[in-house]
DRENTORKOL-3810 file (N, C-alpha, C; in nm, 4 decimals):
REM DRENTORKOL-3810
@n.u->-1.1543; n.v->-0.1428; n.w->0.8523; ca.u->-1.0624; ca.v->-0.0944; ca.w->0.7556; c.u->-1.0546; c.v->0.0683; c.w->0.7384
@n.u->-0.9696; n.v->0.1485; n.w->0.7540; ca.u->-0.9692; ca.v->0.2752; ca.w->0.7530; c.u->-0.9494; c.v->0.3048; c.w->0.5824
@n.u->-1.0513; n.v->0.3956; n.w->0.5330; ca.u->-1.0267; ca.v->0.4304; ca.w->0.3963; c.u->-1.0091; c.v->0.5720; c.w->0.3995
@n.u->-0.9812; n.v->0.6180; n.w->0.3030; ca.u->-0.9765; ca.v->0.7809; ca.w->0.2981; c.u->-1.0674; c.v->0.8516; c.w->0.3139
@n.u->-1.2147; n.v->0.7950; n.w->0.2732; ca.u->-1.3204; ca.v->0.8805; ca.w->0.2993; c.u->-1.3575; c.v->0.8632; c.w->0.4589
@n.u->-1.3165; n.v->0.7751; n.w->0.5283; ca.u->-1.3866; ca.v->0.7424; ca.w->0.6414; c.u->-1.2394; c.v->0.8442; c.w->0.7428
@n.u->-1.1256; n.v->0.8573; n.w->0.6892; ca.u->-1.0397; ca.v->0.9273; ca.w->0.7911; c.u->-1.0876; c.v->1.0876; c.w->0.7487
@n.u->-1.1129; n.v->1.1223; n.w->0.6338; ca.u->-1.1765; ca.v->1.2570; ca.w->0.6070; c.u->-1.2967; c.v->1.2995; c.w->0.6934
@n.u->-1.3935; n.v->1.1882; n.w->0.7163; ca.u->-1.5001; ca.v->1.1920; ca.w->0.7837; c.u->-1.4705; c.v->1.2238; c.w->0.9374
@n.u->-1.3800; n.v->1.1562; n.w->0.9696; ca.u->-1.3328; ca.v->1.1679; ca.w->1.0972; c.u->-1.2483; c.v->1.2853; c.w->1.1319
@n.u->-1.1560; n.v->1.3398; n.w->1.0602; ca.u->-1.0918; ca.v->1.4744; ca.w->1.0663; c.u->-1.2244; c.v->1.5843; c.w->1.0392
@n.u->-1.3111; n.v->1.5755; n.w->0.9699; ca.u->-1.4146; ca.v->1.6898; ca.w->0.9861; c.u->-1.4730; c.v->1.6742; c.w->1.1002
@n.u->-1.5262; n.v->1.5569; n.w->1.1479; ca.u->-1.5784; ca.v->1.5585; ca.w->1.2988; c.u->-1.5273; c.v->1.6228; c.w->1.4041
@n.u->-1.3758; n.v->1.5641; n.w->1.3947; ca.u->-1.2847; ca.v->1.6132; ca.w->1.4876; c.u->-1.2185; c.v->1.7752; c.w->1.4870
@n.u->-1.2544; n.v->1.8350; n.w->1.3618; ca.u->-1.2123; ca.v->1.9776; ca.w->1.3359; c.u->-1.3293; c.v->2.0536; c.w->1.2853
@n.u->-1.4208; n.v->2.0716; n.w->1.3371; ca.u->-1.5541; ca.v->2.1181; ca.w->1.2653; c.u->-1.5273; c.v->2.2507; c.w->1.2394
@n.u->-1.4267; n.v->2.3415; n.w->1.2592; ca.u->-1.3791; ca.v->2.4886; ca.w->1.2353; c.u->-1.3366; c.v->2.4825; c.w->1.0759
@n.u->-1.2842; n.v->2.3782; n.w->1.0356; ca.u->-1.2216; ca.v->2.3888; ca.w->0.9088; c.u->-1.3297; c.v->2.3084; c.w->0.8022
@n.u->-1.3199; n.v->2.3863; n.w->0.6778; ca.u->-1.4456; ca.v->2.3121; ca.w->0.5758; c.u->-1.3868; c.v->2.1833; c.w->0.5495
@n.u->-1.4845; n.v->2.1104; n.w->0.4752; ca.u->-1.4424; ca.v->1.9601; ca.w->0.4508; c.u->-1.3498; c.v->1.9802; c.w->0.3068
@n.u->-1.3840; n.v->2.0916; n.w->0.2243; ca.u->-1.2909; ca.v->2.0796; ca.w->0.1190; c.u->-1.1390; c.v->2.1130; c.w->0.1500
@n.u->-1.1212; n.v->2.2167; n.w->0.2469; ca.u->-0.9862; ca.v->2.2174; ca.w->0.3009; c.u->-0.9138; c.v->2.1155; c.w->0.3590
@n.u->-0.9856; n.v->2.0230; n.w->0.4239; ca.u->-0.9478; ca.v->1.9262; ca.w->0.4810; c.u->-0.9244; c.v->1.8137; c.w->0.3803
@n.u->-1.0188; n.v->1.7885; n.w->0.2810; ca.u->-0.9820; ca.v->1.6812; ca.w->0.1416; c.u->-0.8486; c.v->1.7411; c.w->0.0882
@n.u->-0.8258; n.v->1.8870; n.w->0.0493; ca.u->-0.7055; ca.v->1.9202; ca.w->0.0041; c.u->-0.5803; c.v->1.9060; c.w->0.0588
@n.u->-0.5866; n.v->1.9212; n.w->0.1995; ca.u->-0.4697; ca.v->1.9107; ca.w->0.2816; c.u->-0.4465; c.v->1.7623; c.w->0.2772
@n.u->-0.5417; n.v->1.6618; n.w->0.2866; ca.u->-0.4981; ca.v->1.4815; ca.w->0.2995; c.u->-0.4449; c.v->1.4987; c.w->0.1474
@n.u->-0.4909; n.v->1.5295; n.w->0.0744; ca.u->-0.4597; ca.v->1.5148; ca.w->-0.0878; c.u->-0.2983; c.v->1.5475; c.w->-0.0900
@n.u->-0.2641; n.v->1.6758; n.w->-0.0416; ca.u->-0.1274; ca.v->1.7168; ca.w->-0.0789; c.u->-0.0357; c.v->1.6289; c.w->0.0091
@n.u->-0.0736; n.v->1.5825; n.w->0.1313; ca.u->-0.0033; ca.v->1.5038; ca.w->0.2184; c.u->0.0291; c.v->1.3901; c.w->0.1611
@n.u->-0.0744; n.v->1.3167; n.w->0.0888; ca.u->-0.0641; ca.v->1.1745; ca.w->0.0278; c.u->0.0226; c.v->1.1995; c.w->-0.1152
@n.u->-0.0011; n.v->1.2876; n.w->-0.1961; ca.u->0.0668; ca.v->1.3429; ca.w->-0.2991; c.u->0.2201; c.v->1.3272; c.w->-0.2803
@n.u->0.2717; n.v->1.4115; n.w->-0.1639; ca.u->0.4093; ca.v->1.4345; ca.w->-0.1121; c.u->0.4550; c.v->1.3166; c.w->-0.1001
@n.u->0.4006; n.v->1.2115; n.w->-0.0089; ca.u->0.4498; ca.v->1.0831; ca.w->0.0114; c.u->0.4845; c.v->1.0136; c.w->-0.1093
@n.u->0.3804; n.v->1.0063; n.w->-0.1987; ca.u->0.3943; ca.v->0.9232; ca.w->-0.3063; c.u->0.5037; c.v->0.9800; c.w->-0.4035
@n.u->0.5350; n.v->1.1084; n.w->-0.4059; ca.u->0.6634; ca.v->1.1756; ca.w->-0.4830; c.u->0.7908; c.v->1.1341; c.w->-0.4315
@n.u->0.7798; n.v->1.1297; n.w->-0.3068; ca.u->0.8990; ca.v->1.1063; ca.w->-0.2038; c.u->0.9220; c.v->0.9731; c.w->-0.2423
@n.u->0.8529; n.v->0.8547; n.w->-0.2300; ca.u->0.8823; ca.v->0.7536; ca.w->-0.2518; c.u->0.9250; c.v->0.6985; c.w->-0.3726
@n.u->0.8734; n.v->0.7914; n.w->-0.4871; ca.u->0.8882; ca.v->0.7507; ca.w->-0.6090; c.u->1.0536; c.v->0.8055; c.w->-0.6346
@n.u->1.0844; n.v->0.9104; n.w->-0.5792; ca.u->1.2185; ca.v->0.9505; ca.w->-0.5927; c.u->1.3111; c.v->0.8852; c.w->-0.5222
@n.u->1.2837; n.v->0.7634; n.w->-0.4302; ca.u->1.3708; ca.v->0.6713; ca.w->-0.3657; c.u->1.3781; c.v->0.7389; c.w->-0.2206
@n.u->1.3201; n.v->0.8391; n.w->-0.1669; ca.u->1.3238; ca.v->0.8855; ca.w->-0.0601; c.u->1.2705; c.v->0.8255; c.w->0.0444
@n.u->1.3143; n.v->0.8366; n.w->0.1698; ca.u->1.2599; ca.v->0.7860; ca.w->0.2966; c.u->1.1517; c.v->0.8737; c.w->0.3653
@n.u->1.0327; n.v->0.8152; n.w->0.3883; ca.u->0.9509; ca.v->0.9311; ca.w->0.4717; c.u->0.9210; c.v->0.8774; c.w->0.6009
@n.u->0.9552; n.v->0.9582; n.w->0.7157; ca.u->0.9521; ca.v->0.9402; ca.w->0.8252; c.u->0.8286; c.v->1.0336; c.w->0.8814
@n.u->0.7179; n.v->0.9739; n.w->0.9603; ca.u->0.6440; ca.v->0.9999; ca.w->1.0153; c.u->0.6378; c.v->1.0112; c.w->1.1713
@n.u->0.6948; n.v->1.1119; n.w->1.2334; ca.u->0.7319; ca.v->1.0863; ca.w->1.3728; c.u->0.6213; c.v->1.0110; c.w->1.4767
@n.u->0.6465; n.v->0.9304; n.w->1.5613; ca.u->0.5539; ca.v->0.8583; ca.w->1.6582; c.u->0.4388; c.v->0.7745; c.w->1.5481
@n.u->0.4745; n.v->0.7423; n.w->1.4108; ca.u->0.3983; ca.v->0.6676; ca.w->1.3453; c.u->0.4678; c.v->0.5504; c.w->1.2857
@n.u->0.5622; n.v->0.5830; n.w->1.2037; ca.u->0.6451; ca.v->0.5124; ca.w->1.1390; c.u->0.7368; c.v->0.5410; c.w->1.0306
@n.u->0.7937; n.v->0.4568; n.w->0.9361; ca.u->0.8521; ca.v->0.5067; ca.w->0.8640; c.u->0.8260; c.v->0.4026; c.w->0.6987
@n.u->0.8130; n.v->0.5065; n.w->0.5950; ca.u->0.7818; ca.v->0.4388; ca.w->0.4764; c.u->0.9330; c.v->0.4364; c.w->0.3824
@n.u->0.9520; n.v->0.3504; n.w->0.3449; ca.u->1.0883; ca.v->0.3533; ca.w->0.2552; c.u->1.0711; c.v->0.2409; c.w->0.1260
@n.u->1.1451; n.v->0.2452; n.w->0.0281; ca.u->1.1311; ca.v->0.1659; ca.w->-0.0908; c.u->1.2590; c.v->0.0533; c.w->-0.0994
@n.u->1.2082; n.v->-0.0539; n.w->-0.1219; ca.u->1.3009; ca.v->-0.1563; ca.w->-0.1672; c.u->1.3272; c.v->-0.2146; c.w->-0.2758
@n.u->1.4276; n.v->-0.2637; n.w->-0.3242; ca.u->1.4529; ca.v->-0.3208; ca.w->-0.4890; c.u->1.4408; c.v->-0.4686; c.w->-0.4684
@n.u->1.3576; n.v->-0.5094; n.w->-0.5501; ca.u->1.3413; ca.v->-0.6819; ca.w->-0.5575; c.u->1.3963; c.v->-0.7044; c.w->-0.6673
@n.u->1.4993; n.v->-0.8115; n.w->-0.6633; ca.u->1.5720; ca.v->-0.8353; ca.w->-0.7491; c.u->1.5007; c.v->-0.9389; c.w->-0.8708
@n.u->1.5552; n.v->-0.9092; n.w->-0.9945; ca.u->1.4775; ca.v->-1.0066; ca.w->-1.1159; c.u->1.5177; c.v->-1.1509; c.w->-1.0891
@n.u->1.3959; n.v->-1.2395; n.w->-1.1299; ca.u->1.4396; ca.v->-1.3594; ca.w->-1.0887; c.u->1.3545; c.v->-1.4337; c.w->-1.1830
@n.u->1.3794; n.v->-1.5694; n.w->-1.1721; ca.u->1.2628; ca.v->-1.6677; ca.w->-1.2398; c.u->1.2070; c.v->-1.7324; c.w->-1.1591
@n.u->1.0650; n.v->-1.7418; n.w->-1.2086; ca.u->0.9464; ca.v->-1.8126; ca.w->-1.1327; c.u->0.8636; c.v->-1.9072; c.w->-1.2194
@n.u->0.8160; n.v->-1.9898; n.w->-1.1476; ca.u->0.7129; ca.v->-2.0621; ca.w->-1.2237; c.u->0.5775; c.v->-2.0561; c.w->-1.2136
@n.u->0.4765; n.v->-2.0376; n.w->-1.3104; ca.u->0.3534; ca.v->-2.0357; ca.w->-1.3201; c.u->0.2883; c.v->-2.1676; c.w->-1.2612
@n.u->0.2209; n.v->-2.1545; n.w->-1.1349; ca.u->0.1608; ca.v->-2.2972; ca.w->-1.0592; c.u->0.0715; c.v->-2.3615; c.w->-1.1258
@n.u->-0.0054; n.v->-2.2957; n.w->-1.2118; ca.u->-0.0996; ca.v->-2.3747; ca.w->-1.3113; c.u->-0.0391; c.v->-2.4662; c.w->-1.4295
@n.u->0.0700; n.v->-2.4083; n.w->-1.4835; ca.u->0.1346; ca.v->-2.4734; ca.w->-1.5960; c.u->0.2753; c.v->-2.5524; c.w->-1.5708
@n.u->0.3327; n.v->-2.4607; n.w->-1.4737; ca.u->0.4627; ca.v->-2.5267; ca.w->-1.4665; c.u->0.5683; c.v->-2.4462; c.w->-1.5414
@n.u->0.5122; n.v->-2.3383; n.w->-1.6250; ca.u->0.6132; ca.v->-2.2746; ca.w->-1.7179; c.u->0.6981; c.v->-2.1885; c.w->-1.6550
@n.u->0.8188; n.v->-2.1623; n.w->-1.6999; ca.u->0.9119; ca.v->-2.0790; ca.w->-1.6274; c.u->0.8878; c.v->-1.9162; c.w->-1.6744
@n.u->0.8797; n.v->-1.8523; n.w->-1.5590; ca.u->0.8291; ca.v->-1.6880; ca.w->-1.6045; c.u->0.9481; c.v->-1.5937; c.w->-1.5273
@n.u->1.0000; n.v->-1.5011; n.w->-1.6518; ca.u->1.0726; ca.v->-1.4042; ca.w->-1.6194; c.u->1.0051; c.v->-1.2854; c.w->-1.5288
@n.u->1.0337; n.v->-1.2342; n.w->-1.4004; ca.u->0.9908; ca.v->-1.1407; ca.w->-1.3036; c.u->1.1144; c.v->-1.0509; c.w->-1.3147
@n.u->1.0738; n.v->-0.9134; n.w->-1.3775; ca.u->1.1585; ca.v->-0.8130; ca.w->-1.3756; c.u->1.2004; c.v->-0.7592; c.w->-1.2284
@n.u->1.2967; n.v->-0.6922; n.w->-1.2354; ca.u->1.3255; ca.v->-0.6354; ca.w->-1.1120; c.u->1.2329; c.v->-0.4927; c.w->-1.0908
@n.u->1.1932; n.v->-0.4804; n.w->-0.9340; ca.u->1.0639; ca.v->-0.3656; ca.w->-0.9214; c.u->1.0767; c.v->-0.3191; c.w->-0.7800
@n.u->1.0687; n.v->-0.2371; n.w->-0.7671; ca.u->1.0549; ca.v->-0.1754; ca.w->-0.6333; c.u->0.9093; c.v->-0.1729; c.w->-0.5629
@n.u->0.9529; n.v->-0.2019; n.w->-0.4489; ca.u->0.8286; ca.v->-0.2286; ca.w->-0.3368; c.u->0.8548; c.v->-0.1233; c.w->-0.2226
@n.u->0.7413; n.v->-0.1220; n.w->-0.1732; ca.u->0.7055; ca.v->-0.0146; ca.w->-0.0735; c.u->0.7152; c.v->-0.0986; c.w->0.0533
@n.u->0.8271; n.v->-0.0353; n.w->0.1733; ca.u->0.8274; ca.v->-0.0978; ca.w->0.2961; c.u->0.7851; c.v->-0.0176; c.w->0.4187
@n.u->0.7209; n.v->-0.0484; n.w->0.5298; ca.u->0.6893; ca.v->0.0249; ca.w->0.6292; c.u->0.7367; c.v->-0.0459; c.w->0.7626
@n.u->0.7789; n.v->0.0619; n.w->0.8338; ca.u->0.8242; ca.v->0.0118; ca.w->0.9690; c.u->0.7786; c.v->0.0901; c.w->1.0835
@n.u->0.6887; n.v->0.0305; n.w->1.1707; ca.u->0.6370; ca.v->0.1379; ca.w->1.2859; c.u->0.7290; c.v->0.1742; c.w->1.3839
@n.u->0.6986; n.v->0.2858; n.w->1.4432; ca.u->0.7915; ca.v->0.3331; ca.w->1.5611; c.u->0.7445; c.v->0.2509; c.w->1.6836
@n.u->0.8523; n.v->0.2769; n.w->1.7441; ca.u->0.8299; ca.v->0.1900; ca.w->1.9059; c.u->0.7091; c.v->0.2382; c.w->1.9631
@n.u->0.6802; n.v->0.3652; n.w->1.9569; ca.u->0.5521; ca.v->0.4108; ca.w->2.0226; c.u->0.4270; c.v->0.3514; c.w->1.9770
@n.u->0.4261; n.v->0.3362; n.w->1.8240; ca.u->0.3087; ca.v->0.2674; ca.w->1.7758; c.u->0.3022; c.v->0.1406; c.w->1.8127
@n.u->0.4265; n.v->0.0758; n.w->1.8250; ca.u->0.4145; ca.v->-0.0576; ca.w->1.8466; c.u->0.3917; c.v->-0.0594; c.w->2.0208
@n.u->0.4134; n.v->0.0162; n.w->2.0859; ca.u->0.3590; ca.v->-0.0032; ca.w->2.2300; c.u->0.1988; c.v->0.0417; c.w->2.2270
@n.u->0.1663; n.v->0.1093; n.w->2.1678; ca.u->0.0214; ca.v->0.1420; ca.w->2.1553; c.u->-0.0645; c.v->0.0139; c.w->2.1098
@n.u->-0.0049; n.v->-0.0373; n.w->2.0103; ca.u->-0.0956; ca.v->-0.1701; ca.w->1.9713; c.u->-0.0758; c.v->-0.2936; c.w->2.0620
@n.u->0.0265; n.v->-0.2776; n.w->2.1283; ca.u->0.0512; ca.v->-0.3937; ca.w->2.2256; c.u->0.0045; c.v->-0.3674; c.w->2.3871
@n.u->-0.0476; n.v->-0.2652; n.w->2.3829; ca.u->-0.1073; ca.v->-0.2007; ca.w->2.5187; c.u->-0.0041; c.v->-0.1787; c.w->2.6356
@n.u->0.1368; n.v->-0.1611; n.w->2.5845; ca.u->0.2394; ca.v->-0.1430; ca.w->2.6720; c.u->0.2626; c.v->-0.0124; c.w->2.7226
@n.u->0.1562; n.v->0.0741; n.w->2.7117; ca.u->0.1960; ca.v->0.1959; ca.w->2.7726; c.u->0.1908; c.v->0.2217; c.w->2.9037
END
């Protein structure tokens, strides 16, 4: 599993000319911008990687599996991701 700390370490190893604090700030800025764009409802496309976008999940009535009681679930926004064709090919060794 790739965590932010592992990504930062790999970036620092791959780019030793940059300071770790600068790389960390750069990653924070990118993640913050992605979060803000998704919060606004914008689509975020990272070429050759994929697209992040939000989807609205309708309000519905569900059941609590333990008690069987009806539960109202409000409308909410979810994040969806679709990988690029290039990423699909790399993952499936079709290059």
